[in-house]
C-alpha positions in Angstrom: -0.1 14.0 -24.6 -0.8 10.5 -24.1 2.1 9.1 -21.5 3.4 5.0 -22.3 4.6 3.8 -18.8 5.5 0.9 -16.9 5.2 1.1 -13.8 6.4 -1.7 -11.2 5.8 -2.6 -7.6 6.6 -5.0 -5.1 4.9 -5.1 -2.1 5.8 -6.4 1.6 4.0 -9.8 0.8 6.8 -10.7 -0.9 4.6 -12.5 -3.7 6.4 -11.2 -6.7 6.9 -8.4 -9.0 3.9 -6.5 -10.4 4.3 -5.1 -13.7 1.7 -2.7 -16.0 2.3 -1.2 -18.8 -0.5 1.9 -18.5 -1.5 5.0 -21.5 -1.9 8.0 -19.0 -3.5 11.2 -20.3 -4.7 14.3 -18.4 -8.4 14.6 -18.5 -9.8 17.8 -20.6 -13.0 20.0 -18.7 -15.2 22.4 -19.8 -15.9 23.8 -16.1 -13.8 26.3 -14.4 -11.9 25.0 -11.2 -13.2 21.6 -11.6 -11.2 18.8 -10.4 -8.2 17.3 -12.0 -8.6 13.7 -13.9 -6.8 11.4 -15.7 -7.8 8.5 -17.8 -5.9 5.8 -17.9 -6.0 2.2 -20.0 -4.1 -1.1 -18.2 -2.9 -2.5 -21.9 -0.9 -5.0 -20.4 -0.1 -6.8 -16.9 1.9 -9.4 -14.9 3.4 -10.7 -11.9 6.0 -12.2 -11.9 6.2 -14.3 -9.0 9.9 -14.8 -6.8 12.0 -17.5 -7.0 13.1 -18.7 -3.3 16.3 -17.3 -3.7 14.9 -14.1 -4.8 12.6 -14.3 -1.7 15.1 -15.7 0.7 17.4 -12.6 -0.5 14.5 -9.8 -0.2 13.4 -11.1 3.2 16.9 -11.5 5.0 18.3 -7.6 3.5 17.8 -6.0 6.8 20.4 -8.1 8.4 22.9 -7.5 5.4 26.9 -5.7 6.6 26.5 -2.3 4.9 28.3 -3.7 1.9 26.2 -6.5 1.2 23.2 -4.5 0.8 24.2 -2.1 -1.0 25.7 -4.7 -3.8 21.7 -6.3 -3.6 20.6 -2.9 -4.0 22.6 -3.0 -7.2 21.4 -6.9 -8.2 17.9 -6.1 -7.9 17.8 -3.2 -9.5 19.7 -5.2 -12.5 17.0 -8.0 -12.0 13.9 -5.0 -12.3 15.7 -4.2 -15.4 15.3 -8.2 -16.8 12.1 -8.6 -15.9 11.1 -5.1 -17.2 13.4 -6.3 -20.8 11.7 -9.7 -20.0 7.4 -8.0 -19.8 8.2 -5.3 -23.2 9.4 -9.0 -25.5 6.3 -11.0 -23.8 3.8 -7.8 -24.8 5.9 -6.9 -28.2 7.0 -3.1 -26.6 9.7 -2.4 -28.4 10.4 1.4 -28.4 6.7 2.3 -27.2 7.7 2.3 -23.5 8.5 6.0 -22.7 9.1 6.3 -19.1 9.3 3.5 -16.4 7.9 4.2 -12.7 9.9 2.1 -9.6 8.9 1.5 -6.2 11.4 -0.5 -5.0 11.4 -3.1 -2.3 10.6 -1.6 1.0 13.3 -2.8 3.4 13.9 0.0 6.6 11.2 2.9 6.9 12.2 4.8 9.7 10.6 8.3 9.3 11.5 9.2 12.8 15.1 9.3 11.9 13.5 10.7 8.2 15.0 8.3 6.6 13.6 5.1 4.2 15.3 2.8 1.9 13.6 1.0 -1.0 15.4 -1.6 -2.6 16.6 -2.2 -6.5 18.8 1.1 -7.8 17.2 2.9 -10.5 20.2 3.9 -12.2 20.9 -0.3 -12.7 17.5 -0.2 -13.8 17.9 2.5 -16.4 21.0 1.1 -18.4 19.9 -2.7 -18.2 16.7 -1.4 -19.5 17.9 1.9 -22.0 15.0 3.7 -20.6 14.3 7.0 -18.2 13.5 5.5 -14.9 12.1 7.6 -11.8 12.6 5.9 -8.9 13.3 6.6 -4.8 9.4 7.6 -4.4 9.0 8.5 -0.6 12.6 9.4 0.2 11.5 13.6 -0.7 8.4 13.0 1.5 10.1 11.7 4.5 13.4 14.6 4.2 10.4 16.6 5.0 9.5 15.2 8.0 6.5 13.0 6.7 5.6 9.1 6.9 6.4 8.9 3.2 3.2 6.7 3.0 0.8 6.0 2.0 1.4 7.8 -1.3 -0.7 5.9 -3.6 -3.2 8.8 -2.8 -2.3 10.8 -5.3 -3.6 7.9 -8.1 -7.1 7.6 -5.9 -7.6 11.4 -6.7 -6.6 12.3 -9.7 -7.7 8.4 -11.8 -10.1 7.2 -9.1 -12.7 9.7 -7.8 -15.8 8.0 -7.4 -15.7 5.6 -4.0 -15.2 7.6 -0.8 -12.5 5.5 0.6 -10.1 3.2 -0.6 -8.7 -0.1 1.3 -5.1 -1.7 0.1 -5.1 -5.3 1.2 -1.9 -6.3 0.7 1.3 -7.2 3.5 0.2 -3.8 5.0 -3.3 -3.0 4.9 -3.6 1.3 4.2 -7.5 3.1 4.0 -7.3 6.2 2.5 -10.1 8.5 2.7 -11.8 11.0 0.3 -13.9 14.3 1.5 -14.8 16.9 1.4 -12.0 19.3 2.9 -9.8 18.8 6.3 -7.9 20.7 8.6 -5.5 19.7 10.5 -5.6 21.4 14.0 -3.3 19.5 16.1 0.0 16.6 15.9 2.2 17.0 13.0 0.2 19.2 10.4 0.7 22.2 13.1 -2.9 23.5 12.5 -3.5 24.0 8.4 -5.3 22.9 5.6 -2.6 21.6 3.3 -2.0 21.6 -0.5 -3.9 19.8 -3.1 -4.1 16.7 -1.4 -6.2 18.2 1.2 -9.4 16.7 0.6 -7.2 13.1 1.6 -6.0 11.6 4.4 -4.6 7.6 4.6 -2.4 5.4 6.7 -1.7 2.4 7.3 -3.8 0.0 9.3 -2.4 -3.4 9.8 -0.1 -6.3 8.8 -2.2 -8.1 6.7 -1.0 -10.2 4.1 2.1 -11.0 4.9 1.4 -12.1 8.4 -1.9 -14.2 7.2 0.8 -15.5 4.5 3.2 -17.3 6.8 0.3 -18.9 9.1 -0.5 -20.2 5.9 3.2 -21.5 5.3 3.2 -23.7 8.5 0.9 -25.7 7.1 3.0 -25.6 3.6 0.8 -23.9 1.7 1.9 -20.2 0.0 -1.1 -18.7 1.4 -4.8 -19.4 2.4 -6.9 -19.3 -0.7 -9.9 -17.9 -0.3 -9.8 -18.0 3.5 -10.8 -21.3 3.3 -8.4 -21.9 6.4 -9.8 -19.3 8.5 -12.8 -19.9 7.8 -12.4 -23.1 9.8 -11.5 -21.9 12.9 -12.4 -20.2 16.0 -11.7 -16.8 17.5 -9.1 -16.4 19.8 -10.5 -14.2 22.2 -7.8 -14.0 24.4 -4.7 -12.9 21.6 -7.7 -10.5 19.5 -7.9 -8.2 23.2 -3.9 -8.6 22.7 -3.4 -7.8 19.1 -6.1 -5.3 19.5 -4.5 -3.3 22.3 -0.7 -3.0 20.7 0.1 0.7 20.8 0.0 1.7 17.0 -3.6 1.3 16.5 -3.9 4.3 19.0 -1.6 6.8 17.7 -3.1 9.9 15.8 -2.9 9.8 11.5 -0.3 10.6 10.0 1.0 6.8 10.6 2.6 4.7 8.8 4.0 0.6 9.5 7.7 -1.2 8.6 7.5 -4.4 7.4 9.0 -5.4 10.7 6.1 -5.2 12.7 4.1 -7.7 11.4 6.9 -10.3 11.5 8.8 -9.1 14.3 6.1 -7.9 17.2 2.5 -9.5 15.9 4.2 -12.9 14.2 5.7 -13.9 17.8 2.6 -13.1 19.5 0.6 -15.6 17.4 2.9 -17.9 17.8 3.8 -17.9 21.6 0.1 -18.6 22.3 0.2 -21.2 19.4 2.7 -23.0 22.0 5.8 -21.3 19.8 5.6 -24.6 17.5 6.1 -24.6 13.3 3.0 -26.4 12.2 0.0 -28.1 14.2 0.0 -28.0 17.7 -0.3 -31.2 19.6 -2.9 -31.9 22.1 -3.3 -29.7 25.2 -6.1 -27.5 23.7 -3.4 -24.7 22.4 -4.5 -22.1 19.1 -4.2 -24.3 15.6 -3.4 -22.8 12.3 -6.9 -22.6 11.3 -7.4 -20.7 14.3 -4.6 -18.3 14.7 -5.4 -17.4 11.1 -9.4 -17.1 11.8 -8.1 -14.4 14.8 -5.8 -12.7 12.8 -8.2 -12.5 10.0 -11.2 -10.9 12.9 -8.3 -8.7 14.2 -7.6 -7.2 10.4 -11.4 -6.7 10.1 -11.6 -4.5 14.0 -8.6 -2.6 13.4 -10.1 -1.9 9.7 -13.2 -0.8 11.1 -11.7 1.9 14.0 -10.2 3.4 11.0 -13.4 3.7 8.9 -15.5 5.1 12.1 -12.6 7.0 12.7 -12.5 9.0 9.2 -16.3 8.4 9.1 -18.3 11.6 9.8 -22.0 12.5 9.9 -21.8 14.5 6.7 -22.7 17.4 8.7 -18.8 18.3 9.7 -17.8 18.0 13.1 -14.5 17.1 14.7 -12.9 14.3 15.4 -11.3 14.6 18.6 -8.9 11.1 19.1 -7.8 11.9 15.6 -7.0 16.2 16.0 -8.9 16.5 12.8 -12.5 19.3 11.4 -13.7 17.7 9.0 -15.2 20.1 6.7 -19.1 19.7 5.7 -19.8 16.4 3.6 -16.7 14.8 5.5 -15.6 11.5 3.8 -19.6 10.7 3.1 -19.4 10.9 -0.1 -22.6 9.5 -2.0 -23.1 5.6 -1.8 -20.2 5.9 1.3 -18.2 3.3 -1.3 -14.6 1.6 -0.2 -12.8 0.4 -3.3 -10.7 -2.7 -2.0 -7.9 -4.0 -4.0 -4.7 -5.9 -3.3 -4.1 -9.6 -2.9 -6.4 -9.7 0.3 -9.2 -8.5 -2.2 -9.2 -12.1 -3.3 -9.6 -13.8 0.1 -13.3 -14.7 0.0 -13.1 -15.0 4.2 -11.9 -11.6 4.8 -14.2 -10.3 2.2 -17.2 -11.4 3.6 -16.0 -10.3 7.2 -15.4 -6.5 6.3 -18.8 -6.3 4.3 -20.4 -7.6 8.2 -18.5 -5.5 10.1 -19.1 -2.0 7.8 -22.8 -2.7 6.8 -23.8 -1.1 10.0 -21.8 2.3 9.3 -23.5 2.7 5.4 -20.0 1.5 3.8 -20.2 -0.6 1.1 -17.3 -3.0 0.0 -16.8 -2.6 -4.0 -13.9 -5.6 -5.2 -13.7 -4.1 -8.8 -14.0 -6.4 -11.5 -10.4 -7.1 -13.6 -6.8 -6.1 -14.0 -7.4 -2.8 -11.0 -8.1 -5.3 -8.1 -4.9 -6.4 -8.7 -2.6 -4.2 -10.3 -3.4 -0.6 -8.6 -0.4 0.2 -6.9 1.7 -0.6 -10.1 -0.8 1.5 -12.1 -0.3 4.6 -9.2 3.6 4.1 -9.1 3.4 4.9 -13.2 1.3 7.7 -12.2 3.1 9.1 -9.7 6.2 8.9 -12.7 4.5 11.2 -14.7 3.8 13.6 -12.6 7.6 13.8 -11.3 8.6 13.9 -14.8 5.6 16.8 -15.0 7.8 18.0 -11.9 4.4 18.2 -10.4 3.2 17.8 -6.4 2.8 14.0 -6.4 3.1 13.3 -2.9 0.2 15.1 -0.7 1.4 16.5 3.3 -2.3 16.1 4.2 -1.7 12.0 4.1 1.8 12.0 4.7 2.2 14.8 7.2 4.9 16.6 6.0 6.1 19.7 5.9 3.8 20.7 2.4 3.4 18.7 -0.5 6.4 17.6 -2.4 7.6 15.9 -5.9 8.8 12.9 -5.2 11.4 10.5 -7.2 14.9 10.7 -8.8 15.4 10.4 -13.1 17.7 8.3 -14.1 17.9 9.0 -17.7 18.6 5.5 -19.4 18.1 6.1 -23.3 20.6 7.5 -25.1 20.8 10.6 -25.9 
């Protein structure tokens, strides 16, 4: 059966709403017990930039009183519905869409309290469009004690099986590793091999585009196109050392980051080094915007390399003591050792160049895909997660999130009239 689905994704970088219309079909195999694989086609895709009004609303949602927050939750769900109808009209998809899978926009993320919240009321979205909707994709995993993130690895496992590593450079950088089998010996995993995702581990690495974009904003730019500003700056070794010493980076995975780690912890450290001045500092040798961007690009690169080192094995099995994992023979060292890089940061040529320099000694080839996959992988995976929820099949891996078990995540809203 071919599922005809719209996937929606709003990332922490606040650049806009990603929408894809995809066809998904589970592939057949003549080999007994072979890995499941789904086939996909991205037929149409778009990113609708947020207006300044919506960007400000989403950025300020955490500071709203409870009643106003709930009103925004409903209003944003209606907004999502209106954008879906616009997309359907632009691409003449009337009566073709069977399901909408919506990630929403993350505002609160506190897995230690078993709570996560994404703006975008699924009922409002279903009511506006008249189409069935799956939303609240992370909530079940968090309720089961998981991080609720990353949830994209299920799509990487079922849709993209030719890579060892998957790096998403969005508002937050996160990584997944496709290994030959892993057993969690300690920590949150509790000494067990878990579920259908046991050959995957994944975690958030560090803030990425959200911080880079805010730094570029100091000189009136929405983002640092191709990393040109960063390329003209010099690394501030003192600041780089402070950033790399943040306690989060020494925590074992599974682990995840809330958006405010970048805006409330990382960015103030950078601004303090710049003298706390918004814009170009004056005399006195303070850090320039170019220097801040160059330093932060280096920080991202160093943390990605550290993550890759933690996930790699020598291909013969072994224990990563720092992370509490025993890696099966072959580990993440699948043929080619290729890393698929997607997200807005994949278009930052300077950042990608630094990643290639840092990862090449590890035998990892950085691959930026052509076409729509580079920009819309997450929206594509949301569509698949929605289909798996509709089929009542596991769509979140406990081996990735640290939950007590794999789970079927998502709330279903019947928008079509029966």
